[in-house]
Backbone as ProteinMPNN parsed JSONL, in Angstrom:
{"seq_chain_A": "MTLRLLASQMAARAVQRDAVVHKWRVFRDIREAWELIGATERSLSVLNALLSFHPETALGGDAIIVWPSNEQLAARANGMPPTTLRRHIGVRVDCGLIIRRDSPNGKRFARRGRGGEIEQAYGFDLAPLVARAEEFRDLADAVHAEKKAFRVARERLTLLRRDIVKMIDVSVHEGIPGDWTRAERSYQEIITLLPRSAPRQLIDTISADLAQLSDEIR", "coords_chain_A": {"N_chain_A": [[-26.941, 19.626, -1.456], [-25.105, 16.756, -3.042], [-23.094, 15.345, -5.123], [-21.567, 13.349, -4.35], [-22.87, 12.99, -1.902], [-25.027, 12.216, -3.429], [-24.292, 9.49, -4.2], [-23.109, 8.165, -1.901], [-26.228, 7.931, -0.579], [-27.152, 6.018, -2.667], [-25.269, 3.915, -2.456], [-26.398, 3.383, 0.153], [-28.937, 2.434, 0.025], [-28.293, 0.077, -1.522], [-27.381, -1.849, 0.045], [-27.388, -4.796, 1.595], [-29.998, -6.714, 2.532], [-29.165, -8.392, 4.668], [-27.318, -7.634, 6.078], [-24.799, -7.089, 8.565], [-22.841, -5.607, 10.537], [-20.311, -5.15, 13.212], [-20.393, -2.493, 14.963], [-18.441, -0.81, 16.311], [-15.772, -2.129, 15.57], [-16.106, -1.826, 12.948], [-16.277, 1.536, 13.323], [-13.477, 1.754, 15.37], [-11.715, 1.094, 12.31], [-12.873, 3.382, 10.685], [-11.885, 5.372, 12.613], [-8.276, 4.744, 12.374], [-8.491, 5.36, 9.724], [-8.785, 7.501, 9.434], [-7.87, 10.011, 8.05], [-7.324, 9.239, 5.446], [-10.098, 8.976, 4.919], [-11.071, 11.179, 4.915], [-11.417, 12.444, 7.247], [-12.09, 14.317, 10.089], [-10.628, 14.789, 13.055], [-11.716, 15.506, 15.03], [-14.356, 15.156, 14.193], [-14.785, 12.567, 14.98], [-14.487, 12.311, 17.384], [-17.657, 12.937, 17.552], [-18.826, 10.712, 15.699], [-18.804, 8.889, 17.386], [-19.506, 9.417, 19.607], [-22.436, 9.641, 18.287], [-22.768, 6.753, 17.704], [-23.074, 5.724, 20.01], [-25.737, 5.963, 20.654], [-27.213, 4.448, 19.41], [-28.849, 1.731, 20.389], [-27.993, -1.104, 20.132], [-25.199, -3.195, 19.669], [-25.038, -4.205, 17.264], [-24.756, -3.43, 13.926], [-27.982, -3.048, 11.026], [-29.595, -4.444, 9.244], [-33.12, -2.812, 8.5], [-33.75, 0.23, 8.365], [-31.54, 2.133, 10.032], [-31.289, 4.702, 12.025], [-30.417, 7.353, 13.771], [-31.804, 9.415, 16.624], [-30.841, 11.825, 18.043], [-30.983, 14.793, 20.13], [-29.778, 18.095, 19.246], [-28.439, 19.118, 21.722], [-27.965, 16.933, 23.527], [-26.366, 15.219, 21.899], [-24.067, 16.869, 21.885], [-23.616, 16.884, 24.575], [-23.133, 14.036, 24.429], [-19.989, 14.301, 23.304], [-18.382, 15.629, 25.12], [-18.941, 17.518, 25.856], [-18.861, 18.917, 23.527], [-18.919, 22.166, 21.405], [-22.071, 23.996, 20.051], [-21.606, 25.626, 17.465], [-19.053, 24.277, 16.828], [-20.077, 21.214, 17.087], [-22.036, 21.219, 14.936], [-20.69, 21.602, 12.517], [-18.571, 19.25, 12.498], [-20.805, 18.109, 12.046], [-21.632, 17.953, 9.898], [-19.557, 17.301, 8.286], [-19.096, 14.746, 8.741], [-21.542, 13.972, 7.064], [-20.279, 14.692, 4.767], [-18.16, 13.105, 4.52], [-19.612, 11.402, 3.499], [-20.324, 8.879, 6.075], [-22.676, 8.899, 7.193], [-25.968, 9.863, 6.739], [-28.393, 12.668, 6.402], [-31.403, 12.412, 7.357], [-34.1, 14.485, 6.913], [-36.946, 15.684, 9.106], [-40.204, 17.107, 7.79], [-40.358, 19.296, 9.845], [-37.581, 19.637, 10.096], [-36.527, 18.71, 12.289], [-35.908, 15.879, 14.719], [-36.844, 12.566, 15.309], [-38.598, 10.296, 16.597], [-41.354, 8.136, 14.844], [-43.935, 5.713, 16.757], [-45.438, 2.969, 16.541], [-48.753, 1.637, 17.257], [-47.906, -0.794, 18.659], [-45.379, 0.138, 19.525], [-43.013, -0.072, 18.409], [-40.836, 1.299, 16.095], [-42.099, 3.125, 13.324], [-41.653, 5.468, 11.501], [-38.766, 7.373, 11.148], [-36.57, 9.963, 11.972], [-33.59, 12.124, 11.262], [-30.326, 10.716, 11.991], [-28.813, 8.516, 9.437], [-27.228, 4.969, 9.901], [-26.53, 3.373, 8.126], [-24.332, 3.836, 5.816], [-22.31, 3.025, 7.223], [-22.853, 0.103, 7.567], [-23.028, -0.273, 4.502], [-20.432, 0.694, 3.124], [-18.093, -0.974, 5.525], [-16.304, -2.603, 4.768], [-14.977, -1.669, 3.072], [-13.827, 0.381, 5.02], [-12.382, -1.763, 6.192], [-10.742, -1.831, 4.284], [-9.302, 0.175, 3.993], [-7.954, 0.566, 6.844], [-6.257, -1.591, 7.135], [-4.582, -1.064, 4.982], [-2.741, 1.774, 6.269], [-2.08, 0.117, 8.339], [-0.315, -1.203, 6.944], [1.214, 0.529, 5.932], [2.487, 1.906, 8.351], [3.594, 0.101, 9.058], [5.322, 0.211, 7.408], [6.985, 2.173, 7.202], [8.31, 1.962, 9.723], [10.084, -0.242, 9.433], [11.48, 1.303, 7.387], [12.643, 3.185, 8.881], [14.29, 2.172, 11.077], [16.474, 0.472, 9.42], [17.525, 2.432, 8.083], [18.408, 4.057, 10.781], [20.057, 1.715, 11.437], [21.757, 1.768, 9.214], [23.188, 3.849, 9.075], [24.453, 4.153, 11.89], [26.537, 1.828, 11.148], [27.797, 2.819, 9.504], [28.968, 5.721, 10.365], [30.602, 3.74, 12.698], [32.218, 2.367, 10.936], [33.973, 3.771, 10.002], [34.686, 5.458, 12.236], [36.603, 3.481, 13.249], [38.283, 2.937, 11.781], [39.696, 5.416, 11.155], [40.909, 5.549, 13.735], [42.711, 2.891, 13.414], [44.405, 3.596, 11.327], [43.695, 2.94, 9.543], [44.709, 2.465, 5.753], [43.207, 4.921, 3.736], [40.53, 7.16, 2.085], [38.974, 9.038, 4.515], [38.481, 11.526, 4.947], [36.956, 12.362, 2.775], [35.099, 10.432, 3.127], [33.823, 11.006, 5.431], [32.817, 13.425, 4.215], [30.868, 12.86, 2.663], [29.072, 11.217, 4.001], [28.325, 13.284, 5.718], [26.655, 14.864, 3.773], [24.757, 13.396, 2.408], [23.004, 12.707, 4.827], [22.439, 15.365, 5.168], [20.362, 15.775, 3.425], [17.922, 14.68, 5.203], [15.02, 15.397, 6.144], [13.661, 16.777, 9.846], [10.98, 15.421, 10.287], [10.448, 13.204, 7.808], [8.578, 11.709, 5.296], [8.182, 8.784, 4.056], [9.505, 7.494, 1.673], [11.161, 9.062, 0.778], [12.823, 8.623, 3.019], [13.295, 5.786, 1.899], [15.23, 6.521, -0.009], [17.147, 7.662, 0.981], [17.829, 5.736, 2.317], [19.679, 4.331, 0.525], [21.329, 5.661, -0.601], [22.811, 5.983, 1.315], [23.458, 3.572, 1.927], [24.596, 2.428, -0.586], [26.777, 4.11, -0.101], [27.762, 2.886, 2.411], [28.814, 0.566, 1.292], [31.349, 1.109, -0.172], [32.717, 1.882, 1.995], [33.366, -0.586, 3.255]], "CA_chain_A": [[-26.839, 18.147, -2.207], [-23.838, 16.9, -3.503], [-22.795, 14.277, -6.141], [-20.588, 12.776, -3.29], [-23.791, 12.52, -0.866], [-26.124, 11.154, -3.849], [-23.361, 8.613, -4.086], [-23.562, 7.626, -0.455], [-27.293, 7.46, -0.096], [-27.114, 5.204, -3.551], [-24.802, 2.919, -2.201], [-26.515, 2.983, 1.384], [-29.637, 1.364, -0.723], [-28.256, -0.86, -2.298], [-26.795, -2.458, 0.868], [-28.044, -5.857, 1.879], [-31.093, -6.482, 4.479], [-29.052, -9.357, 6.031], [-25.685, -7.526, 6.11], [-24.81, -7.144, 9.297], [-21.904, -5.092, 10.684], [-19.928, -4.289, 14.828], [-20.273, -1.008, 15.431], [-16.7, -0.108, 17.271], [-15.335, -2.384, 15.017], [-16.266, -0.451, 11.665], [-15.05, 2.838, 14.473], [-12.288, 1.932, 14.914], [-11.541, 1.072, 11.543], [-12.753, 4.748, 10.224], [-10.595, 6.338, 13.173], [-7.226, 4.111, 11.9], [-8.377, 5.669, 8.083], [-10.005, 8.868, 8.816], [-7.18, 11.027, 7.014], [-7.518, 8.547, 3.85], [-11.405, 8.963, 4.356], [-11.402, 12.57, 4.823], [-12.559, 13.13, 8.459], [-11.414, 15.057, 10.792], [-10.434, 13.753, 14.459], [-12.833, 16.108, 15.955], [-15.689, 14.684, 14.075], [-14.559, 10.956, 15.197], [-15.634, 12.332, 18.458], [-19.004, 12.915, 17.473], [-19.454, 9.999, 15.309], [-18.706, 8.116, 18.666], [-21.471, 10.005, 20.513], [-23.986, 8.997, 17.739], [-23.19, 5.465, 17.743], [-23.517, 5.279, 21.429], [-27.299, 6.749, 20.512], [-27.982, 2.942, 18.72], [-28.696, 0.684, 21.773], [-27.22, -2.418, 19.772], [-24.016, -3.36, 19.253], [-24.632, -4.889, 15.344], [-25.9, -2.376, 12.847], [-28.035, -3.971, 10.195], [-31.55, -3.984, 9.189], [-33.856, -2.106, 6.71], [-33.109, 1.203, 9.273], [-30.797, 2.241, 11.17], [-31.674, 5.21, 12.048], [-31.027, 7.366, 15.674], [-32.414, 11.184, 16.706], [-30.793, 12.69, 19.539], [-30.442, 16.556, 19.714], [-27.764, 18.638, 19.449], [-27.592, 18.754, 23.245], [-27.928, 15.494, 23.669], [-24.775, 14.788, 20.996], [-22.884, 18.091, 22.521], [-23.116, 16.247, 26.162], [-21.971, 12.806, 24.921], [-18.952, 14.497, 22.266], [-17.478, 15.748, 26.037], [-19.533, 18.965, 25.357], [-18.736, 20.349, 22.253], [-19.844, 23.977, 21.446], [-22.714, 23.773, 19.017], [-21.155, 25.684, 16.584], [-18.401, 22.735, 16.349], [-20.825, 20.065, 16.515], [-22.706, 21.339, 13.795], [-19.781, 21.98, 11.626], [-18.727, 18.365, 12.7], [-21.588, 16.562, 11.605], [-21.3, 18.332, 8.217], [-17.944, 16.782, 7.945], [-19.192, 13.044, 8.768], [-21.709, 13.687, 5.921], [-19.855, 14.959, 3.867], [-17.704, 12.649, 4.101], [-20.561, 9.961, 3.821], [-20.728, 8.311, 6.931], [-23.909, 9.313, 7.631], [-26.937, 10.366, 5.822], [-28.958, 13.127, 6.836], [-33.145, 12.161, 7.037], [-34.932, 15.201, 8.135], [-38.403, 15.58, 8.71], [-41.179, 17.772, 7.43], [-39.657, 20.838, 9.97], [-36.27, 19.874, 10.601], [-36.239, 18.17, 13.996], [-35.329, 14.286, 14.787], [-37.232, 12.211, 16.395], [-39.402, 8.77, 15.563], [-42.788, 7.722, 15.476], [-43.849, 4.875, 17.103], [-47.129, 2.204, 16.097], [-49.726, 0.979, 18.527], [-47.708, -1.934, 19.491], [-44.425, 0.6, 20.252], [-42.818, -0.185, 16.968], [-41.108, 1.905, 15.29], [-42.818, 3.171, 12.092], [-40.835, 6.195, 10.953], [-37.923, 8.114, 12.182], [-35.668, 11.314, 11.479], [-32.589, 11.885, 12.134], [-29.525, 10.594, 11.193], [-29.014, 7.276, 8.784], [-26.063, 5.103, 10.049], [-26.566, 2.686, 6.586], [-23.627, 3.719, 5.28], [-21.253, 2.574, 7.755], [-22.855, -1.046, 6.821], [-22.618, -0.516, 3.328], [-19.083, 0.407, 3.218], [-17.678, -1.411, 6.506], [-15.22, -3.463, 3.507], [-13.921, -0.379, 2.395], [-12.752, 0.966, 5.792], [-11.534, -2.477, 7.057], [-9.059, -1.835, 3.801], [-8.093, 1.36, 4.084], [-6.876, 0.503, 8.085], [-5.575, -2.567, 6.733], [-3.407, 0.29, 4.45], [-2.874, 2.181, 7.206], [-1.268, -0.632, 9.505], [0.233, -1.872, 6.132], [2.355, 1.766, 5.771], [3.003, 2.128, 9.225], [5.277, -0.86, 8.954], [6.644, -0.025, 6.131], [7.683, 3.027, 7.835], [9.001, 1.654, 10.533], [11.133, -0.478, 9.102], [12.326, 2.005, 6.961], [13.325, 4.09, 9.635], [14.804, 0.938, 11.251], [16.872, 0.728, 8.512], [18.1, 4.206, 8.699], [19.019, 4.028, 11.77], [21.231, 0.733, 11.272], [23.079, 2.401, 8.452], [23.577, 5.346, 9.884], [25.693, 3.71, 12.97], [27.454, 1.273, 10.854], [28.814, 4.242, 8.797], [29.231, 6.295, 11.463], [31.449, 3.02, 13.306], [33.195, 2.105, 10.544], [34.916, 5.371, 9.839], [35.602, 5.663, 13.134], [37.363, 2.575, 13.937], [39.182, 3.351, 10.336], [40.736, 6.525, 11.456], [41.546, 4.784, 14.727], [43.1, 1.881, 13.57], [44.865, 3.48, 10.792], [43.999, 1.911, 8.009], [44.425, 4.054, 4.842], [41.617, 5.303, 2.933], [40.175, 9.012, 2.326], [38.43, 9.096, 5.787], [37.755, 12.526, 5.582], [35.81, 12.427, 2.131], [33.908, 9.288, 3.381], [32.767, 11.524, 6.214], [31.768, 14.546, 4.092], [29.775, 12.469, 1.366], [27.864, 10.573, 4.727], [27.377, 14.341, 6.054], [26.172, 14.957, 2.443], [23.718, 12.635, 2.26], [21.854, 13.027, 5.964], [21.552, 16.828, 5.541], [18.98, 15.724, 3.101], [17.063, 14.269, 6.041], [14.405, 16.71, 7.567], [12.714, 16.112, 11.027], [9.994, 14.818, 9.468], [10.253, 12.384, 6.76], [8.456, 10.882, 4.248], [8.912, 7.144, 3.925], [9.747, 8.038, -0.09], [12.332, 9.781, 0.651], [13.527, 7.807, 3.434], [14.329, 5.067, 1.309], [15.93, 6.97, -1.095], [18.464, 8.851, 1.587], [19.245, 4.566, 2.892], [19.778, 3.596, -0.588], [22.761, 6.759, -0.473], [23.835, 5.5, 2.654], [23.545, 1.529, 1.665], [26.031, 2.253, -1.181], [28.289, 4.341, 0.593], [28.871, 1.624, 3.402], [29.556, -0.77, 0.412], [32.139, 1.608, -0.68], [33.269, 2.035, 2.97], [33.643, -1.818, 3.215]], "C_chain_A": [[-25.548, 18.468, -3.28], [-23.708, 15.336, -4.337], [-22.426, 13.102, -5.086], [-21.91, 11.77, -2.332], [-25.383, 11.776, -1.593], [-25.519, 9.605, -3.627], [-23.695, 7.201, -3.31], [-24.93, 7.112, -0.028], [-27.519, 6.336, -1.038], [-26.676, 3.402, -2.779], [-25.698, 2.015, -0.552], [-28.118, 1.957, 0.77], [-29.455, 0.268, -1.203], [-28.052, -2.138, -1.737], [-27.93, -3.762, 0.947], [-28.803, -5.735, 3.069], [-30.405, -7.692, 5.184], [-27.877, -8.615, 6.658], [-25.694, -6.544, 7.497], [-23.456, -6.517, 10.2], [-21.322, -4.934, 12.942], [-19.822, -3.247, 14.983], [-18.835, -0.858, 15.468], [-16.122, -1.173, 16.35], [-15.24, -1.474, 13.865], [-15.891, 0.794, 12.533], [-14.225, 2.388, 14.179], [-10.845, 1.517, 13.49], [-11.564, 2.271, 10.82], [-11.49, 5.694, 11.256], [-8.42, 5.797, 12.99], [-7.197, 4.859, 10.489], [-8.481, 6.867, 8.3], [-9.028, 9.735, 7.693], [-7.867, 10.057, 5.597], [-9.256, 8.811, 3.545], [-11.822, 10.504, 4.225], [-11.99, 13.124, 5.879], [-11.465, 14.009, 9.152], [-11.263, 14.263, 12.318], [-11.809, 13.839, 15.408], [-14.236, 15.444, 15.636], [-16.012, 12.786, 14.186], [-15.327, 11.02, 16.794], [-16.485, 12.621, 18.337], [-19.555, 11.446, 16.858], [-19.156, 8.921, 16.543], [-19.873, 8.372, 19.441], [-22.53, 9.644, 19.941], [-23.696, 7.7, 18.031], [-23.412, 5.121, 19.041], [-25.074, 5.666, 21.783], [-27.74, 4.658, 20.014], [-27.854, 1.888, 19.81], [-27.907, -0.433, 21.258], [-25.914, -2.618, 19.208], [-23.847, -3.795, 17.46], [-25.424, -3.723, 14.709], [-26.106, -3.212, 11.589], [-29.666, -3.63, 10.085], [-32.013, -2.833, 7.953], [-33.197, -0.792, 7.647], [-32.904, 1.547, 10.287], [-30.147, 3.63, 11.666], [-31.585, 6.196, 13.859], [-31.368, 9.504, 15.071], [-31.929, 11.409, 17.463], [-30.383, 14.275, 18.825], [-29.137, 16.549, 19.524], [-27.19, 18.371, 20.647], [-27.249, 17.897, 23.621], [-26.434, 14.935, 22.726], [-23.571, 15.26, 21.921], [-22.325, 17.165, 24.029], [-22.453, 15.317, 25.808], [-20.3, 13.295, 24.02], [-18.502, 15.721, 23.725], [-18.177, 17.44, 26.187], [-18.953, 20.227, 24.765], [-19.638, 21.246, 21.716], [-20.432, 23.373, 20.44], [-23.065, 24.305, 17.85], [-20.245, 24.658, 15.777], [-18.909, 22.134, 16.03], [-21.387, 20.138, 15.134], [-21.613, 21.545, 12.355], [-19.161, 19.852, 10.923], [-18.881, 17.05, 11.637], [-21.768, 17.204, 10.15], [-19.773, 17.629, 7.669], [-18.251, 14.982, 7.39], [-20.032, 13.225, 7.677], [-21.585, 14.018, 4.82], [-18.764, 13.815, 3.594], [-17.918, 10.507, 3.363], [-20.339, 8.927, 3.989], [-21.848, 8.164, 7.401], [-24.851, 9.879, 6.845], [-27.886, 11.148, 6.493], [-30.482, 12.549, 6.58], [-33.821, 13.36, 7.961], [-36.2, 14.988, 7.709], [-38.177, 16.932, 8.449], [-40.413, 19.866, 8.133], [-38.699, 20.736, 10.565], [-36.005, 19.457, 11.843], [-36.339, 16.673, 13.512], [-36.166, 13.818, 15.505], [-38.288, 10.936, 15.232], [-40.788, 8.931, 16.518], [-43.115, 6.818, 15.281], [-45.71, 4.66, 16.882], [-47.608, 2.146, 17.562], [-49.458, -0.035, 19.86], [-46.261, -1.237, 19.988], [-43.264, 0.524, 19.335], [-42.553, 1.103, 16.374], [-41.214, 2.332, 14.13], [-42.002, 4.227, 11.079], [-40.12, 7.152, 11.844], [-37.17, 8.896, 11.65], [-34.862, 11.389, 12.231], [-31.347, 11.902, 11.526], [-29.247, 9.032, 10.947], [-27.292, 6.872, 9.182], [-25.925, 3.657, 8.849], [-25.018, 2.45, 5.983], [-22.435, 2.779, 5.651], [-21.597, 1.135, 7.588], [-22.339, -1.419, 5.725], [-20.821, -0.197, 2.433], [-18.106, -0.042, 4.308], [-16.209, -1.957, 5.962], [-14.517, -2.62, 3.708], [-13.169, -0.021, 3.143], [-12.083, 0.203, 6.292], [-10.09, -2.5, 6.179], [-8.671, -1.079, 4.235], [-7.19, 1.254, 4.908], [-5.707, -0.524, 7.908], [-4.393, -1.711, 5.962], [-2.458, 0.654, 5.07], [-1.936, 1.494, 7.435], [0.019, -1.068, 8.508], [2.084, -0.882, 6.232], [3.078, 2.028, 7.275], [3.987, 1.489, 9.193], [6.052, -0.796, 8.689], [7.42, 1.329, 6.592], [8.37, 3.292, 8.774], [10.091, 0.581, 10.384], [12.098, -0.039, 7.995], [13.107, 2.921, 8.039], [14.202, 3.235, 10.185], [16.673, 0.834, 10.32], [17.416, 1.791, 8.22], [18.71, 3.939, 9.225], [20.392, 2.747, 11.747], [22.726, 1.277, 10.399], [23.697, 3.22, 8.411], [24.962, 4.766, 10.935], [26.659, 2.818, 12.072], [28.509, 2.145, 9.872], [29.772, 4.638, 9.08], [30.972, 5.251, 12.172], [32.856, 2.62, 12.303], [34.051, 3.046, 9.997], [35.163, 5.871, 10.872], [36.703, 4.534, 13.433], [38.193, 2.655, 12.725], [40.419, 3.791, 10.581], [41.257, 5.655, 12.947], [42.525, 3.661, 14.664], [44.818, 2.288, 12.431], [45.027, 3.323, 9.138], [43.397, 2.728, 6.905], [42.929, 3.999, 4.076], [41.321, 7.368, 3.43], [39.186, 9.123, 3.146], [37.397, 9.999, 5.944], [36.374, 12.799, 4.438], [34.488, 11.278, 2.33], [32.909, 10.368, 4.253], [32.07, 12.454, 5.655], [30.675, 13.9, 3.227], [28.632, 11.48, 2.824], [26.933, 12.241, 5.619], [26.305, 15.17, 4.89], [25.202, 14.655, 2.074], [22.314, 12.804, 3.64], [21.748, 14.538, 6.156], [20.06, 16.739, 4.102], [17.848, 15.264, 3.883], [16.318, 15.169, 6.911], [13.852, 15.927, 8.718], [12.216, 14.989, 10.759], [9.915, 14.127, 8.305], [9.911, 11.686, 6.048], [9.064, 9.246, 4.524], [9.513, 6.989, 2.786], [10.524, 8.447, 0.547], [13.393, 9.262, 1.806], [14.584, 6.509, 3.234], [15.579, 5.176, 0.535], [17.857, 7.459, -0.428], [18.905, 6.818, 1.918], [19.655, 4.18, 1.474], [21.312, 4.058, -1.043], [23.228, 6.138, 0.51], [24.055, 3.523, 2.181], [24.971, 1.456, 0.742], [26.957, 2.962, -1.144], [29.097, 3.544, 1.491], [29.261, 0.871, 2.296], [30.817, -0.217, 0.098], [33.383, 1.583, 0.556], [34.348, 0.528, 3.281], [34.986, -2.368, 2.262]], "O_chain_A": [[-25.133, 19.439, -3.913], [-24.329, 14.343, -3.958], [-23.033, 12.031, -5.086], [-21.983, 10.56, -2.122], [-26.325, 11.202, -1.045], [-26.121, 8.714, -3.027], [-24.124, 6.077, -3.572], [-25.025, 6.124, 0.7], [-28.121, 5.421, -0.475], [-27.293, 2.346, -2.636], [-25.703, 0.832, -0.212], [-28.251, 0.805, 1.182], [-30.362, -0.551, -1.345], [-28.267, -3.213, -2.297], [-29.063, -3.719, 0.469], [-28.614, -5.113, 4.114], [-30.925, -8.085, 6.228], [-27.478, -8.998, 7.758], [-26.364, -5.515, 7.588], [-22.95, -7.529, 10.685], [-22.17, -4.61, 13.774], [-18.653, -2.977, 15.258], [-18.186, -0.797, 14.424], [-15.1, -0.513, 16.54], [-14.455, -0.528, 13.796], [-14.728, 1.064, 12.235], [-13.859, 2.349, 13.004], [-9.621, 1.598, 13.589], [-10.521, 2.536, 10.224], [-10.567, 6.403, 10.855], [-7.51, 6.483, 13.456], [-6.089, 5.044, 9.985], [-8.27, 7.569, 7.311], [-9.48, 10.055, 6.594], [-8.856, 10.398, 4.948], [-9.736, 8.858, 2.412], [-12.753, 10.918, 3.534], [-12.837, 14.014, 5.81], [-10.316, 14.278, 8.801], [-11.828, 13.194, 12.544], [-12.521, 13.069, 16.053], [-15.091, 15.21, 16.491], [-16.904, 12.056, 13.753], [-16.207, 10.314, 17.286], [-16.779, 12.88, 19.504], [-20.569, 10.961, 17.36], [-19.549, 7.815, 16.173], [-20.856, 7.71, 19.775], [-23.536, 9.325, 20.576], [-24.535, 7.28, 18.827], [-24.03, 4.069, 19.203], [-25.541, 5.675, 22.922], [-28.603, 3.956, 20.542], [-26.804, 1.285, 20.033], [-27.017, -0.787, 22.032], [-25.668, -2.068, 18.134], [-22.876, -3.708, 16.709], [-26.523, -3.272, 15.034], [-25.227, -3.872, 11.035], [-30.497, -2.897, 10.621], [-31.468, -2.3, 6.986], [-31.966, -0.815, 7.646], [-33.589, 1.471, 11.307], [-28.933, 3.82, 11.749], [-32.298, 5.942, 14.829], [-31.273, 10.273, 14.114], [-32.755, 11.2, 18.351], [-29.871, 14.711, 17.794], [-28.12, 15.855, 19.542], [-26.135, 17.792, 20.903], [-26.139, 17.852, 24.153], [-25.596, 14.204, 23.255], [-22.637, 14.659, 22.452], [-21.19, 16.89, 24.419], [-21.341, 15.168, 26.314], [-19.408, 12.465, 24.193], [-18.272, 16.845, 23.28], [-17.559, 18.357, 26.728], [-18.705, 21.41, 24.999], [-20.857, 21.119, 21.597], [-19.884, 22.456, 19.827], [-24.061, 24.035, 17.179], [-20.418, 24.259, 14.625], [-18.837, 21.897, 14.825], [-21.23, 19.245, 14.301], [-22.09, 21.604, 11.222], [-19.228, 19.328, 9.811], [-18.306, 16.136, 11.046], [-22.18, 16.405, 9.309], [-19.242, 17.689, 6.56], [-17.931, 14.308, 6.411], [-19.488, 12.604, 6.764], [-22.389, 13.836, 3.905], [-18.487, 13.604, 2.413], [-17.324, 9.469, 3.072], [-20.149, 8.033, 3.164], [-22.048, 7.182, 8.116], [-24.302, 10.612, 6.023], [-28.455, 10.483, 7.358], [-30.691, 12.213, 5.415], [-34.04, 13.345, 9.172], [-36.644, 14.477, 6.681], [-37.211, 17.686, 8.558], [-40.157, 20.921, 7.552], [-38.524, 21.455, 11.549], [-35.089, 20.016, 12.447], [-36.689, 16.27, 12.403], [-36.453, 14.49, 16.496], [-38.541, 10.772, 14.038], [-41.182, 9.322, 17.617], [-43.014, 6.383, 14.133], [-46.685, 5.408, 16.953], [-47.074, 2.473, 18.622], [-49.944, -0.221, 20.975], [-45.744, -1.893, 20.892], [-42.379, 1.303, 19.688], [-43.426, 1.929, 16.11], [-40.239, 1.935, 13.49], [-41.727, 3.848, 9.94], [-40.538, 7.64, 12.893], [-36.947, 8.539, 10.493], [-34.873, 11.048, 13.413], [-31.055, 12.762, 10.694], [-29.362, 8.247, 11.888], [-26.339, 7.637, 9.034], [-24.911, 2.979, 9.015], [-24.529, 1.351, 5.722], [-21.778, 2.05, 4.908], [-20.536, 0.539, 7.401], [-21.553, -2.351, 5.554], [-20.309, -0.765, 1.468], [-17.027, 0.523, 4.131], [-15.162, -1.786, 6.587], [-13.509, -2.656, 4.413], [-11.99, 0.114, 2.814], [-11.122, 0.639, 6.928], [-8.967, -2.825, 6.563], [-7.682, -1.206, 4.958], [-6.012, 1.508, 4.655], [-4.564, -0.413, 8.351], [-3.263, -1.762, 6.447], [-1.337, 0.211, 4.819], [-0.844, 1.834, 6.98], [1.14, -1.267, 8.977], [3.256, -1.205, 6.423], [4.264, 2.359, 7.27], [5.132, 1.937, 9.262], [7.163, -1.204, 9.026], [8.592, 1.417, 6.227], [8.98, 4.344, 8.964], [10.984, 0.547, 11.231], [13.131, -0.619, 7.66], [14.261, 3.276, 7.8], [15.307, 3.511, 9.718], [17.76, 1.155, 10.8], [18.533, 1.284, 8.113], [19.766, 3.489, 8.781], [21.55, 3.034, 12.049], [23.935, 1.265, 10.629], [24.73, 3.39, 7.762], [26.158, 4.96, 10.718], [27.828, 3.129, 12.296], [29.717, 2.016, 9.67], [30.925, 4.441, 8.697], [32.099, 5.746, 12.173], [34.038, 2.566, 12.643], [35.048, 2.579, 9.444], [35.905, 6.851, 10.802], [37.757, 4.942, 13.922], [39.246, 2.12, 13.071], [41.547, 3.311, 10.469], [42.345, 5.101, 12.786], [43.173, 3.393, 15.675], [45.899, 1.707, 12.534], [45.8, 3.455, 8.19], [42.342, 3.36, 6.844], [41.98, 3.22, 3.983], [41.609, 8.21, 4.281], [38.16, 9.374, 2.514], [36.285, 9.926, 6.466], [35.256, 13.207, 4.754], [33.352, 11.286, 1.857], [31.724, 10.6, 4.013], [30.936, 12.687, 6.072], [29.593, 14.48, 3.127], [27.49, 11.146, 2.51], [25.761, 12.405, 5.957], [25.377, 15.919, 5.196], [24.538, 15.427, 1.383], [21.107, 12.96, 3.456], [21.11, 15.008, 7.098], [19.099, 17.499, 3.981], [16.744, 15.394, 3.355], [16.672, 15.624, 7.999], [13.607, 14.722, 8.672], [12.695, 13.862, 10.884], [9.04, 14.621, 7.594], [10.688, 10.76, 5.814], [10.09, 8.811, 5.045], [10.317, 6.062, 2.881], [10.53, 7.599, 1.439], [14.604, 9.411, 1.645], [15.668, 6.175, 3.712], [16.543, 4.423, 0.401], [18.985, 7.543, -0.913], [20.082, 6.48, 1.787], [20.269, 3.133, 1.684], [22.19, 3.372, -1.569], [24.367, 5.698, 0.355], [24.922, 2.66, 2.321], [26.006, 0.841, 0.999], [27.95, 2.802, -1.855], [30.317, 3.393, 1.565], [30.395, 0.428, 2.477], [31.666, -1.108, 0.047], [34.575, 1.367, 0.336], [35.566, 0.496, 3.46], [35.263, -3.567, 2.218]]}, "name": "protein", "num_of_chains": 1, "seq": "MTLRLLASQMAARAVQRDAVVHKWRVFRDIREAWELIGATERSLSVLNALLSFHPETALGGDAIIVWPSNEQLAARANGMPPTTLRRHIGVRVDCGLIIRRDSPNGKRFARRGRGGEIEQAYGFDLAPLVARAEEFRDLADAVHAEKKAFRVARERLTLLRRDIVKMIDVSVHEGIPGDWTRAERSYQEIITLLPRSAPRQLIDTISADLAQLSDEIR"}
């Protein structure tokens, strides 16, 4: 037990009884923002398998508990080894995506009444997915926005590099007066600061330096 798990349980209890979400839409948002949530790619496979045991597309109501065995979960998670499965179940619990509802003997099962309705279930509670659906959607939107900003930054960097090289080449070819050797050296000094895999903030900084050099060349 950790304070994070307690917070997850409290959030699940506070969810409105009439709150309903589309389980695959929530899963899509979690898949997009898994790094921000603290999950792993393999744990998403386990969550996908776990959601498949809930018969309805909608998640909501008083109890959203599924009780597959580890063998059943592993089969739907592409034959994931038992030790790996248990580890990634733990990751999902730690991230607050699910809550364990353990029976006294640690088994997962459901007890039904005379009419066949479920009176008590022990297994994995999916209520946090309902309680945090809006949070997951906001995180997914933030990831999409950052990806778009990164793409725009890369495009701007590419255009600046292309234009500077072309302007220097045409100036040398046409014999336009200017210290084009210095301009080429300045360009190379800026570009050497760009690693193969650069974060957007660094790309923006380098683009700003290239934009200043481009203005000087013009």
